[in-house]
C-alpha positions as CSV (number, residue, x, y, z in Angstrom):
1,M,-15.6,-12.7,-2.9
2,Q,-15.0,-9.2,-4.2
3,R,-14.4,-8.3,-7.7
4,F,-12.9,-5.0,-9.0
5,K,-12.7,-4.3,-12.6
6,S,-10.7,-1.6,-14.4
7,Q,-9.5,-0.5,-17.7
8,R,-7.7,2.8,-17.3
9,R,-8.9,3.1,-13.8
10,V,-9.5,1.0,-10.8
11,Q,-13.4,1.4,-10.1
12,I,-14.6,-0.1,-6.6
13,D,-18.2,-1.1,-6.2
14,D,-20.0,1.4,-4.2
15,A,-22.1,-1.4,-2.5
16,Q,-18.8,-2.5,-0.8
17,S,-17.9,1.1,0.5
18,E,-19.0,3.2,3.1
19,S,-19.0,6.2,0.5
20,P,-18.5,6.6,-3.1
21,P,-14.8,5.8,-3.5
22,P,-12.5,7.8,-5.8
23,K,-11.3,6.4,-9.2
24,Y,-7.7,5.5,-9.2
25,D,-5.2,6.0,-12.3
26,G,-2.7,3.1,-11.9
27,D,0.9,3.2,-10.9
28,G,3.0,0.2,-12.0
29,N,6.3,-1.3,-11.3
30,G,7.5,-4.7,-11.2
31,D,9.7,-7.7,-11.3
32,D,9.6,-11.4,-10.5
33,G,8.3,-12.7,-7.2
34,G,10.7,-12.4,-4.4
35,M,12.8,-9.6,-6.0
36,R,14.3,-7.2,-3.5
37,L,14.3,-3.6,-4.3
38,R,17.4,-1.5,-3.7
39,P,16.4,2.3,-4.0
40,S,19.0,4.5,-2.5
41,E,18.0,8.2,-3.5
42,R,14.9,10.2,-2.8
43,N,13.1,12.5,-5.1
44,R,13.7,10.1,-8.1
45,T,11.3,9.6,-11.1
46,E,9.5,6.2,-11.5
47,D,11.3,5.5,-14.7
48,Q,14.5,5.3,-12.7
49,E,13.4,2.5,-10.6
50,P,15.4,-0.8,-10.7
51,F,12.1,-3.0,-10.6
52,M,10.8,-1.9,-14.0
53,G,10.0,-4.5,-16.7
54,V,7.6,-7.3,-15.4
55,K,4.7,-5.4,-13.8
56,V,2.2,-3.9,-16.5
57,R,2.9,-0.2,-16.4
58,R,0.7,2.6,-17.7
59,K,1.9,5.8,-19.3
60,T,0.8,7.8,-16.2
61,S,3.2,6.0,-14.2
62,F,6.3,7.1,-16.0
63,H,8.3,10.5,-15.5
64,R,6.4,11.2,-12.2
65,E,8.5,12.8,-9.5
66,Y,8.1,11.9,-5.8
67,R,7.1,14.6,-3.6
68,G,6.6,12.6,-0.5
69,D,4.2,14.7,1.6
70,Y,0.9,15.2,-0.5
71,I,-1.3,16.6,2.2
72,D,0.8,19.1,3.9
73,V,1.2,17.3,7.2
74,P,2.4,20.6,9.1
75,S,-0.9,22.2,8.3
76,H,-2.8,19.6,10.2
77,P,-2.4,19.9,14.0
78,Y,-3.9,16.7,14.7
79,L,-1.4,14.7,12.6
80,M,1.5,16.7,14.2
81,K,0.1,15.9,17.6
82,I,0.1,12.1,16.7
83,L,3.6,12.1,15.5
84,Q,5.0,14.3,18.3
85,K,3.4,11.9,20.9
86,Q,5.2,9.1,19.3
87,G,8.4,10.9,19.1
88,D,8.6,11.0,15.2
89,N,9.2,14.2,13.4
90,Q,10.5,13.0,9.9
91,V,7.7,12.3,7.5
92,L,8.9,10.4,4.4
93,F,5.5,10.0,2.8
94,A,1.8,11.2,3.6
95,D,-1.2,10.7,1.4
96,K,-4.9,9.5,1.4
97,V,-5.3,5.8,0.8
98,L,-8.1,3.2,0.8
99,K,-7.7,0.6,3.4
100,F,-9.6,-2.8,3.2
101,T,-11.0,-4.2,6.4
102,G,-11.2,-7.8,7.3
103,S,-14.8,-8.1,6.0
104,G,-13.5,-6.7,2.8
105,K,-15.1,-3.1,3.1
106,M,-13.1,-0.1,2.1
107,K,-12.4,2.7,4.4
108,R,-10.6,6.0,3.7
109,R,-7.4,6.5,5.6
110,I,-4.3,8.7,5.9
111,L,-1.1,6.7,5.4
112,L,2.0,8.1,7.1
113,I,5.5,6.7,6.7
114,T,8.2,8.2,9.0
115,D,11.7,7.0,9.4
116,F,10.7,4.7,12.2
117,A,7.0,3.7,11.6
118,I,3.8,3.5,9.6
119,Y,0.8,5.3,10.8
120,I,-2.8,4.6,9.6
121,V,-5.0,7.5,10.7
122,D,-8.8,8.0,10.4
123,P,-9.2,11.6,8.8
124,E,-13.0,11.6,9.7
125,N,-12.5,11.6,13.6
126,N,-8.7,12.5,13.4
127,S,-7.5,9.5,15.2
128,L,-4.7,7.1,15.0
129,K,-5.9,3.7,14.1
130,R,-2.6,2.0,14.1
131,R,1.1,2.4,14.3
132,I,3.6,-0.3,13.0
133,A,7.3,-0.2,13.5
134,L,9.1,-0.5,10.4
135,A,11.2,-3.3,12.2
136,A,7.8,-5.4,12.3
137,V,7.4,-5.3,8.5
138,D,8.3,-8.5,6.8
139,K,7.6,-7.8,3.0
140,M,5.2,-6.2,0.6
141,C,3.0,-8.1,-1.9
142,L,1.8,-6.8,-5.4
143,S,0.3,-8.1,-8.4
144,E,2.2,-8.3,-11.7
145,L,-0.6,-6.3,-13.3
146,S,-1.5,-2.7,-13.6
147,D,-3.4,-1.7,-10.6
148,N,-3.2,0.2,-7.3
149,F,-3.3,-2.6,-4.7
150,F,-0.5,-3.6,-2.3
151,S,-0.3,-5.6,0.8
152,I,2.1,-4.8,3.8
153,I,2.8,-8.1,5.6
154,I,3.5,-7.9,9.4
155,P,3.8,-11.4,10.9
156,T,3.7,-10.3,14.5
157,E,0.4,-8.6,14.1
158,Y,-2.0,-8.6,11.1
159,D,-1.4,-7.4,7.5
160,L,-2.6,-4.3,5.5
161,L,-4.2,-4.4,2.1
162,M,-4.6,-0.9,0.6
163,A,-4.8,1.0,-2.7
164,S,-3.2,4.1,-3.8
165,T,-2.3,5.8,-6.9
166,R,1.2,6.4,-5.5
167,K,1.8,2.7,-4.9
168,T,5.3,2.9,-6.5
169,E,6.4,5.6,-4.4
170,I,5.1,4.0,-1.1
171,V,7.1,0.8,-2.1
172,T,10.3,2.8,-2.7
173,V,9.9,4.8,0.5
174,L,9.2,1.7,2.7
175,V,12.2,-0.1,1.2
176,E,14.5,2.6,1.8
177,A,13.2,3.6,5.2
178,T,13.3,-0.2,6.5
179,K,16.8,-0.5,5.2
180,N,17.9,2.7,7.1
181,A,16.0,1.7,10.3
182,S,16.8,-2.0,10.5
183,N,19.7,-2.5,8.2
184,Y,17.9,-5.1,6.0
185,E,16.2,-4.9,2.7
186,L,12.4,-5.2,2.6
187,E,11.3,-8.0,0.3
188,V,8.8,-7.2,-2.5
189,A,7.1,-10.2,-3.9
190,F,5.1,-9.8,-7.4
191,S,2.4,-12.4,-7.8
192,N,-1.2,-12.6,-9.0
193,S,-2.3,-14.5,-6.1
194,F,-1.1,-14.2,-2.5
195,E,-2.4,-14.5,1.0
196,Y,-2.5,-12.1,3.7
197,H,-3.7,-12.0,7.4
198,A,-6.8,-9.7,7.3
199,G,-7.4,-9.9,10.9
200,A,-6.2,-12.0,14.0
201,E,-8.6,-15.0,13.2
202,F,-8.5,-15.5,9.6
203,V,-6.4,-15.4,6.3
204,K,-7.7,-14.1,2.9
205,E,-6.4,-14.9,-0.6
206,V,-6.1,-12.1,-3.1
207,Q,-6.6,-13.1,-6.7
208,F,-5.7,-10.7,-9.8
209,E,-6.7,-11.6,-13.4
210,E,-6.9,-9.7,-16.6
211,V,-9.8,-10.3,-18.8
212,E,-10.4,-8.3,-22.1
213,E,-8.3,-5.2,-21.0
214,A,-10.1,-5.2,-17.6
215,L,-8.7,-6.2,-14.2
216,N,-10.6,-8.4,-12.0
217,F,-9.6,-8.5,-8.3
218,H,-10.9,-11.3,-6.3
219,M,-10.7,-11.6,-2.4
220,H,-12.1,-14.2,-0.4
221,K,-11.5,-16.0,2.9
222,N,-9.0,-18.8,2.5
223,Q,-9.0,-20.5,6.0
224,A,-10.0,-19.9,9.4
225,L,-7.4,-19.5,12.1
226,T,-7.8,-20.5,15.7
227,A,-7.6,-17.6,18.3
């Protein structure tokens, strides 16, 4: 089981990380579980989002404009090569994130979202770790508290659990991109406890709880799956 505590920032225990992780100022958004988001315009500010009101929000998450590309993708030839090889040329979002492995460790990754797919890239060796078609994404899971964690559920493969200061923008971009690519609205579920497939062979349960203004994040294996 892993525990993460935060007051104004999510601090991640260095013992669980390959290198000292950054501290994250939280983004917030929210509504009840099973709500479907309907963003229709890009470059909006977070206070315009239709899913405000339930999820605990921090002041830093208001009035923040969306930029999309936070790492200047065209200035990185290896990223351009990856995208061109796959036939993608429209980047809707690009930024560094933390990705949780099946064992619960954290790895620094670059998250790219195009109008057709999600890319997970290792910035240390400039390699593509995973490409997920938008059509394969079933839903996103977030807590009801103020934090940076989110899970992307991919039933035909295995799921993603990540953390980003720009979680709200990621959710909005994925909902809109999925609707444009597949003509359906991506479900965004809010709950302080949810399961996700951390790998091909097991499921983990993620639990969030708020104690004395701090956020505790628990993750443990829920059940084993047969191969």
